[in-house]
PADREN-279805 format. One record per residue (C-alpha): residue number from 0; residue in one letter; x negated, y, z negated. Coordinates in Angstrom, 1 decimal, decimal comma. Example, Ala and Ser with C-alpha at 12.3 -4.5 7.8 and 13.67 -1.06 7.14 Angstrom:
<rs>
<k 0 r A px -12,3 py -4,5 pz -7,8>
<k 1 r S px -13,7 py -1,1 pz -7,1>
</rs>
This chain:
<rs>
<k 0 r M px 0,0 py 0,0 pz 0,0>
<k 1 r E px -1,3 py 3,5 pz 0,8>
<k 2 r V px -2,1 py 5,8 pz -2,0>
<k 3 r V px -0,3 py 9,1 pz -1,8>
<k 4 r E px -2,4 py 12,1 pz -2,9>
<k 5 r S px -0,3 py 15,2 pz -3,6>
<k 6 r S px -1,6 py 18,8 pz -3,5>
<k 7 r T px -1,4 py 18,9 pz -7,3>
<k 8 r T px -3,8 py 16,0 pz -7,9>
<k 9 r S px -6,1 py 16,3 pz -10,9>
<k 10 r T px -9,7 py 17,2 pz -10,0>
<k 11 r S px -11,7 py 15,6 pz -12,8>
<k 12 r S px -14,2 py 12,9 pz -12,1>
<k 13 r F px -12,8 py 12,3 pz -8,6>
<k 14 r A px -13,5 py 15,9 pz -7,7>
<k 15 r R px -17,1 py 15,7 pz -8,9>
<k 16 r T px -18,0 py 12,4 pz -7,3>
<k 17 r G px -15,8 py 12,2 pz -4,2>
<k 18 r S px -14,8 py 8,6 pz -5,2>
<k 19 r R px -13,4 py 6,6 pz -8,0>
<k 20 r P px -15,2 py 3,4 pz -9,2>
<k 21 r G px -13,9 py 0,4 pz -7,4>
<k 22 r R px -11,9 py 2,4 pz -4,9>
<k 23 r R px -14,5 py 3,5 pz -2,4>
<k 24 r D px -12,2 py 3,3 pz 0,6>
<k 25 r E px -9,5 py 5,5 pz -0,9>
<k 26 r R px -11,1 py 8,5 pz 0,8>
<k 27 r N px -10,1 py 6,9 pz 4,2>
<k 28 r R px -6,7 py 5,4 pz 3,2>
<k 29 r T px -5,2 py 8,4 pz 1,3>
<k 30 r K px -2,1 py 10,0 pz 2,7>
<k 31 r W px -2,4 py 13,7 pz 2,0>
<k 32 r D px 0,5 py 16,2 pz 1,7>
<k 33 r F px -0,2 py 19,9 pz 1,1>
<k 34 r D px 3,2 py 21,4 pz 2,0>
<k 35 r N px 3,8 py 22,8 pz -1,5>
<k 36 r H px 0,3 py 24,1 pz -1,8>
<k 37 r V px 0,4 py 26,0 pz 1,5>
<k 38 r A px 3,9 py 27,4 pz 0,8>
<k 39 r N px 2,9 py 28,7 pz -2,6>
<k 40 r L px -0,2 py 30,3 pz -1,2>
<k 41 r M px 1,7 py 32,0 pz 1,6>
<k 42 r E px 4,4 py 33,3 pz -0,9>
<k 43 r R px 1,7 py 34,7 pz -3,1>
<k 44 r Y px -0,1 py 36,4 pz -0,2>
<k 45 r S px 3,2 py 37,9 pz 1,0>
<k 46 r R px 3,7 py 39,3 pz -2,5>
<k 47 r E px 0,2 py 40,5 pz -3,2>
<k 48 r G px -1,1 py 41,3 pz 0,3>
<k 49 r S px -4,8 py 40,6 pz -0,5>
<k 50 r P px -7,1 py 37,6 pz 0,1>
<k 51 r I px -6,6 py 34,7 pz -2,4>
<k 52 r E px -9,7 py 33,1 pz -3,9>
<k 53 r V px -9,6 py 29,3 pz -3,5>
<k 54 r N px -12,0 py 26,4 pz -4,0>
<k 55 r F px -11,4 py 23,8 pz -1,2>
<k 56 r R px -13,6 py 21,3 pz -3,1>
<k 57 r E px -10,9 py 21,3 pz -5,9>
<k 58 r I px -7,9 py 21,4 pz -3,6>
<k 59 r V px -9,3 py 18,4 pz -1,6>
<k 60 r P px -11,4 py 16,6 pz -4,2>
<k 61 r F px -14,3 py 15,5 pz -2,1>
<k 62 r G px -17,9 py 16,2 pz -2,9>
<k 63 r S px -20,5 py 17,3 pz -0,4>
<k 64 r G px -21,6 py 14,6 pz 2,1>
<k 65 r V px -18,7 py 12,3 pz 1,5>
<k 66 r D px -18,8 py 9,3 pz 3,9>
<k 67 r R px -15,2 py 9,6 pz 5,2>
<k 68 r A px -14,2 py 8,1 pz 8,5>
<k 69 r T px -16,8 py 9,0 pz 11,1>
<k 70 r H px -18,0 py 12,4 pz 9,8>
<k 71 r L px -21,5 py 11,1 pz 9,0>
<k 72 r V px -22,2 py 9,4 pz 12,4>
<k 73 r H px -24,6 py 12,2 pz 13,3>
<k 74 r T px -25,9 py 15,4 pz 11,6>
<k 75 r Y px -25,1 py 18,8 pz 13,1>
<k 76 r P px -26,1 py 22,3 pz 11,9>
<k 77 r A px -23,6 py 24,4 pz 9,9>
<k 78 r K px -20,9 py 21,8 pz 10,0>
<k 79 r L px -17,5 py 22,9 pz 8,7>
<k 80 r L px -16,7 py 21,6 pz 5,3>
<k 81 r L px -14,3 py 18,7 pz 6,0>
<k 82 r N px -12,1 py 19,6 pz 3,0>
<k 83 r I px -10,8 py 22,7 pz 5,0>
<k 84 r P px -9,4 py 21,0 pz 8,1>
<k 85 r L px -8,1 py 18,1 pz 6,0>
<k 86 r F px -6,1 py 20,6 pz 4,0>
<k 87 r L px -5,0 py 22,5 pz 7,1>
<k 88 r C px -4,0 py 19,5 pz 9,1>
<k 89 r N px -2,0 py 17,6 pz 6,5>
<k 90 r N px 1,0 py 19,8 pz 6,1>
<k 91 r S px 4,1 py 20,3 pz 8,2>
<k 92 r I px 4,2 py 24,1 pz 7,7>
<k 93 r L px 1,2 py 24,7 pz 10,0>
<k 94 r S px 1,9 py 21,9 pz 12,4>
<k 95 r P px 4,4 py 18,9 pz 12,8>
<k 96 r K px 3,4 py 15,3 pz 12,5>
<k 97 r G px 2,5 py 14,3 pz 16,0>
<k 98 r G px 1,8 py 17,9 pz 17,0>
<k 99 r L px -1,3 py 19,1 pz 18,9>
<k 100 r V px -4,4 py 20,6 pz 17,2>
<k 101 r Y px -7,0 py 22,5 pz 19,2>
<k 102 r D px -10,5 py 23,5 pz 18,2>
<k 103 r P px -12,2 py 25,7 pz 20,8>
<k 104 r F px -15,5 py 25,7 pz 18,9>
<k 105 r C px -15,3 py 22,0 pz 17,9>
<k 106 r G px -19,0 py 21,4 pz 17,3>
<k 107 r S px -19,5 py 17,7 pz 16,4>
<k 108 r G px -15,8 py 17,2 pz 15,9>
<k 109 r T px -15,0 py 17,7 pz 12,2>
<k 110 r V px -11,6 py 19,3 pz 12,9>
<k 111 r L px -10,8 py 16,7 pz 15,6>
<k 112 r V px -11,5 py 13,8 pz 13,3>
<k 113 r E px -9,3 py 15,2 pz 10,6>
<k 114 r A px -6,5 py 16,1 pz 13,1>
<k 115 r I px -6,3 py 12,5 pz 14,4>
<k 116 r L px -6,5 py 11,0 pz 10,9>
<k 117 r S px -3,5 py 13,2 pz 10,0>
<k 118 r G px -1,4 py 11,8 pz 12,8>
<k 119 r R px -1,8 py 14,8 pz 15,2>
<k 120 r A px -3,1 py 14,8 pz 18,7>
<k 121 r A px -6,3 py 16,8 pz 19,3>
<k 122 r F px -8,4 py 18,4 pz 21,9>
<k 123 r G px -11,6 py 20,5 pz 21,7>
<k 124 r A px -14,2 py 22,6 pz 23,5>
<k 125 r D px -17,8 py 23,4 pz 22,9>
<k 126 r A px -20,6 py 24,9 pz 25,0>
<k 127 r N px -23,2 py 22,5 pz 23,5>
<k 128 r P px -23,2 py 19,2 pz 25,4>
<k 129 r L px -24,8 py 17,4 pz 22,4>
<k 130 r A px -21,9 py 18,6 pz 20,3>
<k 131 r R px -19,3 py 17,3 pz 22,8>
<k 132 r L px -21,2 py 14,0 pz 23,0>
<k 133 r I px -21,1 py 13,5 pz 19,2>
<k 134 r A px -17,5 py 14,6 pz 19,0>
<k 135 r K px -16,5 py 12,1 pz 21,6>
<k 136 r A px -18,4 py 9,3 pz 19,9>
<k 137 r K px -16,8 py 10,1 pz 16,5>
<k 138 r T px -13,3 py 10,1 pz 17,9>
<k 139 r S px -13,3 py 7,2 pz 20,4>
<k 140 r P px -12,3 py 3,9 pz 18,8>
<k 141 r I px -14,2 py 0,9 pz 20,1>
<k 142 r N px -13,8 py -2,7 pz 19,1>
<k 143 r R px -16,5 py -3,9 pz 16,7>
<k 144 r I px -17,2 py -7,0 pz 18,9>
<k 145 r I px -17,8 py -4,9 pz 22,0>
<k 146 r L px -20,3 py -2,6 pz 20,1>
<k 147 r E px -22,2 py -5,5 pz 18,4>
<k 148 r S px -22,5 py -7,3 pz 21,7>
<k 149 r A px -23,8 py -4,1 pz 23,4>
<k 150 r L px -26,3 py -3,6 pz 20,6>
<k 151 r D px -27,6 py -7,1 pz 21,0>
<k 152 r E px -28,0 py -6,6 pz 24,7>
<k 153 r I px -29,9 py -3,3 pz 24,2>
<k 154 r L px -32,3 py -5,0 pz 21,8>
<k 155 r K px -32,9 py -7,9 pz 24,3>
<k 156 r S px -33,4 py -5,6 pz 27,2>
<k 157 r I px -36,1 py -3,3 pz 25,9>
<k 158 r S px -39,0 py -3,6 pz 28,4>
<k 159 r G px -42,5 py -2,1 pz 28,5>
<k 160 r R px -42,1 py -1,5 pz 32,2>
<k 161 r V px -38,9 py 0,6 pz 32,1>
<k 162 r K px -39,0 py 4,0 pz 30,4>
<k 163 r Q px -36,8 py 7,1 pz 30,2>
<k 164 r A px -38,8 py 10,4 pz 30,5>
<k 165 r F px -38,3 py 13,2 pz 28,0>
<k 166 r S px -36,9 py 16,3 pz 29,8>
<k 167 r P px -39,3 py 19,2 pz 29,3>
<k 168 r V px -37,2 py 21,6 pz 27,2>
<k 169 r V px -39,8 py 21,5 pz 24,5>
<k 170 r D px -43,3 py 20,0 pz 24,2>
<k 171 r V px -42,7 py 16,3 pz 23,3>
<k 172 r E px -46,3 py 15,8 pz 22,2>
<k 173 r K px -45,8 py 18,5 pz 19,6>
<k 174 r W px -42,9 py 16,7 pz 18,0>
<k 175 r F px -43,5 py 13,0 pz 18,5>
<k 176 r L px -46,6 py 10,8 pz 18,1>
<k 177 r P px -47,5 py 9,2 pz 21,5>
<k 178 r A px -46,7 py 5,7 pz 20,3>
<k 179 r I px -43,3 py 6,8 pz 18,9>
<k 180 r A px -42,5 py 8,6 pz 22,1>
<k 181 r T px -43,3 py 5,6 pz 24,2>
<k 182 r E px -41,1 py 3,3 pz 22,1>
<k 183 r L px -38,2 py 5,8 pz 22,2>
<k 184 r S px -38,5 py 6,1 pz 26,0>
<k 185 r K px -38,2 py 2,3 pz 26,3>
<k 186 r L px -35,3 py 2,2 pz 23,9>
<k 187 r L px -33,3 py 4,9 pz 25,7>
<k 188 r A px -34,0 py 3,2 pz 29,1>
<k 189 r A px -32,5 py 0,0 pz 27,7>
<k 190 r I px -29,4 py 1,8 pz 26,4>
<k 191 r R px -28,8 py 3,4 pz 29,7>
<k 192 r R px -29,4 py 0,3 pz 31,7>
<k 193 r T px -27,0 py -1,9 pz 29,7>
<k 194 r C px -24,2 py 0,5 pz 28,6>
<k 195 r Q px -21,5 py 2,6 pz 30,2>
<k 196 r G px -18,5 py 4,8 pz 29,3>
<k 197 r D px -17,6 py 5,2 pz 25,6>
<k 198 r V px -20,1 py 2,5 pz 24,6>
<k 199 r L px -22,9 py 4,5 pz 26,3>
<k 200 r N px -21,8 py 7,7 pz 24,5>
<k 201 r F px -21,8 py 5,9 pz 21,2>
<k 202 r M px -25,2 py 4,3 pz 21,6>
<k 203 r E px -26,8 py 7,6 pz 22,8>
<k 204 r V px -25,4 py 9,3 pz 19,7>
<k 205 r C px -26,9 py 6,6 pz 17,5>
<k 206 r F px -30,2 py 7,1 pz 19,4>
<k 207 r S px -30,0 py 10,9 pz 18,9>
<k 208 r A px -29,2 py 10,4 pz 15,2>
<k 209 r C px -32,5 py 8,7 pz 14,5>
<k 210 r L px -34,8 py 11,3 pz 16,3>
<k 211 r R px -35,4 py 13,7 pz 13,5>
<k 212 r Q px -36,5 py 10,9 pz 11,2>
<k 213 r L px -39,0 py 9,8 pz 13,8>
<k 214 r S px -40,3 py 13,3 pz 14,6>
<k 215 r L px -42,9 py 15,5 pz 13,1>
<k 216 r A px -40,3 py 18,2 pz 12,3>
<k 217 r D px -39,7 py 19,2 pz 8,7>
<k 218 r P px -36,6 py 17,1 pz 7,6>
<k 219 r R px -35,5 py 19,9 pz 5,3>
<k 220 r L px -34,9 py 22,4 pz 8,1>
<k 221 r S px -32,2 py 22,4 pz 10,8>
<k 222 r V px -34,2 py 24,3 pz 13,4>
<k 223 r P px -37,3 py 22,2 pz 14,1>
<k 224 r V px -40,5 py 23,3 pz 12,4>
<k 225 r R px -43,5 py 21,1 pz 12,6>
<k 226 r V px -44,9 py 19,8 pz 9,2>
<k 227 r K px -48,5 py 20,5 pz 8,5>
<k 228 r G px -51,5 py 19,3 pz 6,4>
<k 229 r A px -50,8 py 16,8 pz 3,7>
<k 230 r E px -47,1 py 16,8 pz 4,5>
<k 231 r L px -47,8 py 15,7 pz 8,0>
<k 232 r T px -50,1 py 12,8 pz 6,8>
<k 233 r E px -47,4 py 11,6 pz 4,4>
<k 234 r R px -44,7 py 11,8 pz 7,1>
<k 235 r I px -46,7 py 9,8 pz 9,5>
<k 236 r K px -47,3 py 7,1 pz 6,9>
<k 237 r A px -43,6 py 6,9 pz 6,3>
<k 238 r F px -42,6 py 6,2 pz 9,9>
<k 239 r D px -40,7 py 2,9 pz 10,6>
<k 240 r K px -40,5 py 1,4 pz 14,0>
<k 241 r P px -38,0 py 3,3 pz 16,3>
<k 242 r V px -36,1 py 0,2 pz 17,3>
<k 243 r E px -35,6 py -0,8 pz 13,7>
<k 244 r I px -34,3 py 2,6 pz 12,7>
<k 245 r F px -32,0 py 2,8 pz 15,8>
<k 246 r E px -30,6 py -0,6 pz 14,9>
<k 247 r R px -29,9 py 0,5 pz 11,3>
<k 248 r Y px -28,1 py 3,6 pz 12,5>
<k 249 r A px -26,1 py 1,7 pz 15,1>
<k 250 r R px -24,9 py -0,9 pz 12,7>
<k 251 r L px -23,9 py 1,6 pz 10,1>
<k 252 r N px -22,1 py 3,7 pz 12,7>
<k 253 r I px -20,3 py 0,7 pz 14,0>
<k 254 r E px -18,9 py 0,2 pz 10,6>
<k 255 r R px -17,8 py 3,8 pz 10,4>
<k 256 r L px -16,1 py 3,7 pz 13,8>
<k 257 r Q px -13,8 py 0,9 pz 12,6>
<k 258 r R px -12,2 py 3,4 pz 10,2>
<k 259 r I px -10,5 py 5,1 pz 13,1>
<k 260 r R px -9,5 py 2,0 pz 15,1>
<k 261 r N px -5,8 py 2,7 pz 15,0>
<k 262 r I px -5,8 py 6,3 pz 16,2>
<k 263 r A px -5,5 py 7,9 pz 19,6>
<k 264 r P px -8,7 py 9,7 pz 20,8>
<k 265 r P px -8,6 py 13,4 pz 21,7>
<k 266 r I px -7,0 py 14,2 pz 25,0>
<k 267 r G px -10,1 py 15,8 pz 26,3>
<k 268 r F px -13,0 py 18,3 pz 25,9>
<k 269 r G px -13,6 py 21,7 pz 27,5>
<k 270 r H px -16,9 py 23,3 pz 27,9>
<k 271 r D px -16,2 py 26,9 pz 26,8>
<k 272 r A px -14,0 py 28,5 pz 24,1>
<k 273 r R px -13,1 py 31,2 pz 26,6>
<k 274 r T px -11,6 py 28,7 pz 29,1>
<k 275 r G px -11,4 py 25,4 pz 27,2>
<k 276 r H px -7,7 py 24,7 pz 27,3>
<k 277 r H px -7,5 py 25,5 pz 31,0>
<k 278 r E px -10,2 py 22,9 pz 31,9>
<k 279 r L px -8,1 py 20,0 pz 30,6>
<k 280 r A px -4,9 py 20,1 pz 32,7>
<k 281 r K px -3,2 py 21,8 pz 35,7>
<k 282 r V px -0,4 py 22,9 pz 33,4>
<k 283 r P px -1,9 py 24,9 pz 30,4>
<k 284 r I px -1,8 py 22,9 pz 27,2>
<k 285 r K px 0,0 py 24,5 pz 24,3>
<k 286 r A px -1,2 py 23,7 pz 20,8>
<k 287 r D px 0,9 py 23,7 pz 17,6>
<k 288 r L px -2,2 py 24,6 pz 15,6>
<k 289 r V px -5,6 py 26,0 pz 16,4>
<k 290 r I px -8,3 py 25,5 pz 13,8>
<k 291 r T px -11,7 py 26,8 pz 14,5>
<k 292 r S px -14,9 py 28,1 pz 12,9>
<k 293 r P px -16,8 py 30,2 pz 15,5>
<k 294 r P px -20,5 py 31,0 pz 15,3>
<k 295 r Y px -21,5 py 34,4 pz 14,2>
<k 296 r A px -23,7 py 37,0 pz 15,8>
<k 297 r G px -27,3 py 36,0 pz 16,3>
<k 298 r A px -27,6 py 33,7 pz 13,3>
<k 299 r Q px -26,7 py 30,2 pz 14,4>
<k 300 r K px -29,4 py 28,6 pz 16,4>
<k 301 r Y px -27,3 py 25,6 pz 17,4>
<k 302 r I px -29,2 py 24,9 pz 20,6>
<k 303 r R px -32,7 py 25,2 pz 19,1>
<k 304 r S px -31,7 py 22,9 pz 16,3>
<k 305 r S px -30,5 py 20,4 pz 18,9>
<k 306 r S px -33,6 py 20,7 pz 21,1>
<k 307 r L px -35,1 py 17,3 pz 20,3>
<k 308 r S px -31,9 py 15,4 pz 21,2>
<k 309 r V px -31,2 py 17,7 pz 24,2>
<k 310 r G px -34,7 py 16,9 pz 25,5>
<k 311 r W px -34,4 py 13,1 pz 25,1>
<k 312 r L px -30,9 py 12,9 pz 26,5>
<k 313 r G px -31,6 py 15,4 pz 29,3>
<k 314 r L px -28,6 py 17,7 pz 28,5>
<k 315 r A px -30,1 py 21,2 pz 29,4>
<k 316 r P px -29,3 py 22,7 pz 32,8>
<k 317 r E px -32,4 py 22,6 pz 35,0>
<k 318 r N px -34,2 py 21,2 pz 31,9>
<k 319 r K px -34,3 py 24,7 pz 30,5>
<k 320 r L px -33,2 py 25,4 pz 26,9>
<k 321 r R px -32,7 py 29,1 pz 27,7>
<k 322 r K px -30,1 py 28,1 pz 30,3>
<k 323 r L px -28,2 py 26,2 pz 27,8>
<k 324 r E px -28,5 py 28,9 pz 25,2>
<k 325 r A px -27,0 py 31,4 pz 27,7>
<k 326 r L px -23,7 py 29,5 pz 27,7>
<k 327 r N px -23,1 py 30,0 pz 24,0>
<k 328 r I px -21,3 py 32,9 pz 22,2>
<k 329 r G px -23,5 py 34,4 pz 19,5>
<k 330 r R px -26,8 py 33,8 pz 21,5>
<k 331 r E px -29,9 py 35,9 pz 20,7>
<k 332 r H px -31,9 py 36,1 pz 23,9>
<k 333 r F px -31,3 py 38,9 pz 26,3>
<k 334 r F px -33,6 py 40,8 pz 28,8>
<k 335 r R px -34,5 py 44,4 pz 28,0>
<k 336 r A px -32,6 py 45,6 pz 31,1>
<k 337 r E px -29,4 py 44,1 pz 29,6>
<k 338 r Y px -29,5 py 46,2 pz 26,4>
<k 339 r D px -31,5 py 49,4 pz 27,1>
<k 340 r G px -29,1 py 52,3 pz 26,9>
<k 341 r A px -26,1 py 49,9 pz 26,8>
<k 342 r A px -22,6 py 51,3 pz 26,1>
<k 343 r Y px -19,9 py 49,0 pz 24,7>
<k 344 r G px -16,5 py 50,7 pz 24,4>
<k 345 r N px -13,9 py 49,2 pz 22,0>
<k 346 r L px -15,5 py 46,9 pz 19,4>
<k 347 r Y px -12,5 py 46,5 pz 17,2>
<k 348 r G px -13,8 py 48,6 pz 14,3>
<k 349 r A px -17,5 py 47,8 pz 14,6>
<k 350 r E px -18,4 py 50,9 pz 16,8>
<k 351 r K px -20,1 py 52,9 pz 14,1>
<k 352 r E px -22,0 py 49,9 pz 12,7>
<k 353 r I px -23,2 py 49,0 pz 16,2>
<k 354 r E px -24,4 py 52,6 pz 16,7>
<k 355 r R px -26,4 py 52,5 pz 13,5>
<k 356 r I px -28,0 py 49,2 pz 14,5>
<k 357 r Q px -28,7 py 50,5 pz 18,0>
<k 358 r A px -30,7 py 53,3 pz 16,6>
<k 359 r I px -32,9 py 50,9 pz 14,6>
<k 360 r Y px -33,0 py 47,8 pz 16,8>
<k 361 r P px -31,3 py 47,9 pz 20,2>
<k 362 r L px -31,6 py 44,2 pz 20,8>
<k 363 r R px -29,8 py 43,3 pz 17,6>
<k 364 r A px -27,1 py 45,9 pz 18,4>
<k 365 r H px -26,6 py 44,2 pz 21,8>
<k 366 r I px -26,4 py 40,7 pz 20,3>
<k 367 r A px -23,7 py 41,8 pz 17,8>
<k 368 r A px -21,7 py 43,9 pz 20,4>
<k 369 r T px -21,9 py 41,1 pz 23,0>
<k 370 r Y px -20,7 py 38,6 pz 20,3>
<k 371 r I px -17,6 py 40,7 pz 19,5>
<k 372 r L px -16,7 py 41,2 pz 23,2>
<k 373 r E px -17,1 py 37,5 pz 24,0>
<k 374 r M px -15,2 py 36,5 pz 20,9>
<k 375 r E px -12,4 py 38,8 pz 22,2>
<k 376 r Q px -12,4 py 36,7 pz 25,4>
<k 377 r A px -12,3 py 33,5 pz 23,4>
<k 378 r A px -9,5 py 34,9 pz 21,2>
<k 379 r R px -7,3 py 35,6 pz 24,3>
<k 380 r S px -7,8 py 32,1 pz 25,4>
<k 381 r M px -6,9 py 30,7 pz 22,0>
<k 382 r V px -3,7 py 32,8 pz 21,9>
<k 383 r Q px -2,8 py 31,6 pz 25,3>
<k 384 r A px -3,3 py 28,0 pz 24,2>
<k 385 r L px -1,0 py 28,4 pz 21,2>
<k 386 r K px 2,7 py 27,7 pz 21,2>
<k 387 r Q px 5,2 py 30,4 pz 20,3>
<k 388 r G px 5,7 py 30,0 pz 16,6>
<k 389 r G px 2,4 py 28,1 pz 16,3>
<k 390 r H px -0,4 py 28,8 pz 13,8>
<k 391 r L px -4,1 py 29,7 pz 14,1>
<k 392 r A px -6,5 py 29,1 pz 11,3>
<k 393 r L px -9,8 py 31,0 pz 11,6>
<k 394 r V px -12,6 py 30,0 pz 9,4>
<k 395 r I px -15,3 py 32,7 pz 9,4>
<k 396 r G px -18,0 py 34,2 pz 7,2>
<k 397 r D px -19,7 py 37,7 pz 7,1>
<k 398 r N px -23,4 py 38,0 pz 7,7>
<k 399 r H px -26,0 py 40,7 pz 7,7>
<k 400 r V px -27,6 py 42,6 pz 10,7>
<k 401 r C px -30,6 py 44,7 pz 10,1>
<k 402 r G px -30,3 py 44,5 pz 6,4>
<k 403 r R px -26,7 py 45,5 pz 6,0>
<k 404 r P px -23,5 py 43,6 pz 5,8>
<k 405 r F px -21,8 py 43,0 pz 9,1>
<k 406 r A px -18,0 py 42,5 pz 8,5>
<k 407 r T px -17,5 py 39,7 pz 11,1>
<k 408 r S px -14,3 py 38,5 pz 9,5>
<k 409 r I px -12,7 py 41,9 pz 9,7>
<k 410 r Y px -13,7 py 42,6 pz 13,3>
<k 411 r I px -12,5 py 39,2 pz 14,5>
<k 412 r K px -9,3 py 39,4 pz 12,4>
<k 413 r T px -8,6 py 42,7 pz 14,1>
<k 414 r I px -8,9 py 41,2 pz 17,5>
<k 415 r F px -6,3 py 38,6 pz 16,8>
<k 416 r E px -3,9 py 41,1 pz 15,3>
<k 417 r T px -4,4 py 43,3 pz 18,4>
<k 418 r L px -3,4 py 40,3 pz 20,5>
<k 419 r G px -0,1 py 40,1 pz 18,6>
<k 420 r L px -0,7 py 37,5 pz 15,9>
<k 421 r S px 0,4 py 38,2 pz 12,4>
<k 422 r V px -1,5 py 37,2 pz 9,2>
<k 423 r K px 0,5 py 34,9 pz 7,0>
<k 424 r L px -2,3 py 33,9 pz 4,6>
<k 425 r E px -5,9 py 34,8 pz 3,9>
<k 426 r M px -8,1 py 32,7 pz 1,6>
<k 427 r V px -11,7 py 33,3 pz 0,4>
<k 428 r D px -13,9 py 30,4 pz -0,6>
<k 429 r I px -17,2 py 31,0 pz -2,3>
<k 430 r I px -19,6 py 28,5 pz -0,6>
<k 431 r K px -23,1 py 27,4 pz -0,4>
<k 432 r S px -24,4 py 28,5 pz 3,0>
<k 433 r R px -23,7 py 26,1 pz 5,8>
<k 434 r G px -25,8 py 28,2 pz 8,1>
<k 435 r L px -29,3 py 27,5 pz 9,4>
<k 436 r M px -31,1 py 29,5 pz 6,8>
<k 437 r T px -34,1 py 28,4 pz 4,8>
<k 438 r K px -36,9 py 29,9 pz 2,8>
<k 439 r R px -39,0 py 29,5 pz 6,0>
<k 440 r N px -36,6 py 31,7 pz 7,9>
<k 441 r R px -36,7 py 34,9 pz 5,8>
<k 442 r A px -35,4 py 37,2 pz 8,5>
<k 443 r A px -32,0 py 35,5 pz 8,4>
<k 444 r T px -29,3 py 35,8 pz 5,7>
<k 445 r S px -26,9 py 33,3 pz 4,4>
<k 446 r I px -23,1 py 33,3 pz 4,3>
<k 447 r D px -21,8 py 33,0 pz 0,7>
<k 448 r R px -18,1 py 33,7 pz 1,2>
<k 449 r E px -16,0 py 32,0 pz 3,8>
<k 450 r H px -12,6 py 33,5 pz 4,9>
<k 451 r V px -9,8 py 31,2 pz 6,0>
<k 452 r I px -7,2 py 33,4 pz 7,8>
<k 453 r I px -3,9 py 31,8 pz 8,9>
<k 454 r F px -2,2 py 33,7 pz 11,8>
<k 455 r R px 1,2 py 33,0 pz 13,3>
<k 456 r K px 2,2 py 33,6 pz 16,9>
<k 457 r D px 5,6 py 35,2 pz 16,4>
</rs>
C-alpha cells in the first residue's frame, strides 16, 4: 500500500536524514499532496502582499543529495533543489493530475523527473546538449534485462584496435593521463558500436558520469580546475580502471532507472528556451504549468563545467566550446565591437544599474543587459506555451555585478507582469548556494536567497 504524505507531515528525524530506518524506498513510493499548503500560502500572500519566507527542506522533508528516482544518475552544476518541483507538481491548484508541465531551462531534468513522478506529462528545453542527453536518460524507462544485456555486450566488445577520439574543445592531455584517455576512448567506441537509441543515450550518460572521477580536475569544483602538487600525486594514486568505474556507474544507474519503469517519458525536448515549445509540434503545445529556474547573468558557467563530457561525446558545434556557449542565455563572452558604446533601451527597471555598471566595466554591463533582453524573449515564449488559466513558477535568485546587488528576480518578475501574468504567490527560501562559486573563484558571488514566484495567466 502506498504511504500518503500530507503537507502537514512532521519534520523531525525524517526531515534531517531524508529517510526513516527500514523504509529506504519511501522517498520513491510516497504519494504527496500539497493542495492545502499552497492554498494557505496563496491566501496569506493575497492578504499581506509581501514575499513569504519558507523552507522547502521542511515542507518536503528530504535532505541534500537524496537518492530519489533518477535524480542522481549524473551530476550537473547548480541543480534545482528537487524539493521545490516536487512541491509545485504535487497539487491540483497549480496543475491537474494528467496535466502538462514544461521547463524551458530544464538542465539535467529535475523538474521533468518530478513532473512525471507526480502523474503529469512533461516536456523540456535546454541549450546545452549534455543537459538534454542527461534529462532524456533520466526520464526514459528501459527494461533492466535490456540494459544489463547491453552492458555485458559493451564490456565484451572493448578492443585495443577501435577507439573514439576526443573532440578538441579543451586539451585532453591537460585533464587526463595518457593511459586513462586511451582506455576511455576504447570504452566509448565499444558503447557506440554496440548500442543505439535510448540505450545508447543511457550508456553515454553513464560514461560521462565517471569522467570527473578519472580526470585531473579538482573534484571539489564544478568548473574544471587542474589539481597540482601533492594533491595531483594523491589523485593519480587513487585512480581505478576506467572500465571498472564505468561498470559500477552503469549498474547503479540501471537500478535507479527501474524506479521510473511505470511512467511515460517526456513528450520531447527543445533546444532553446526562446523557441522550445514550437520545436516539438506543428500545433503549439499548451502547458498547464511552467516550472523553470533560469540561469542568471554572467555567473553560471554551465558549458565550461560540462567541457570534459562535451569533449568526449563530441557535442560542441564545429568542436568549439565558444560556439556552444554562444547558444546560452547568460553567457559571458562577447567581442568588444558588440558592447563598445552599446545602447539598450527598455531593461525592465534595470536601466540605471546598467548605466552604473557600464561606466565601470562595459563588458559586464553588456552581459547583464543582454541577459535581460534575451530573458524577455524567453518569457514571451513561456507565456505563449502556457494555457489560459495556467500557472508559471519562476525559481530565481539575485546575484552581484561589479560589487553591487543585481535584482535579477525583480527585473524578470517585471517582464512577466508586463506580459500580462499576475503574481499569486511569492516565496523566499534561504539557501546554500547552488551556483558554481568556490573559494578559488573569488570574482563571483553566491546566491543565498531564492525567490519562487507563482504567476497565473488570467
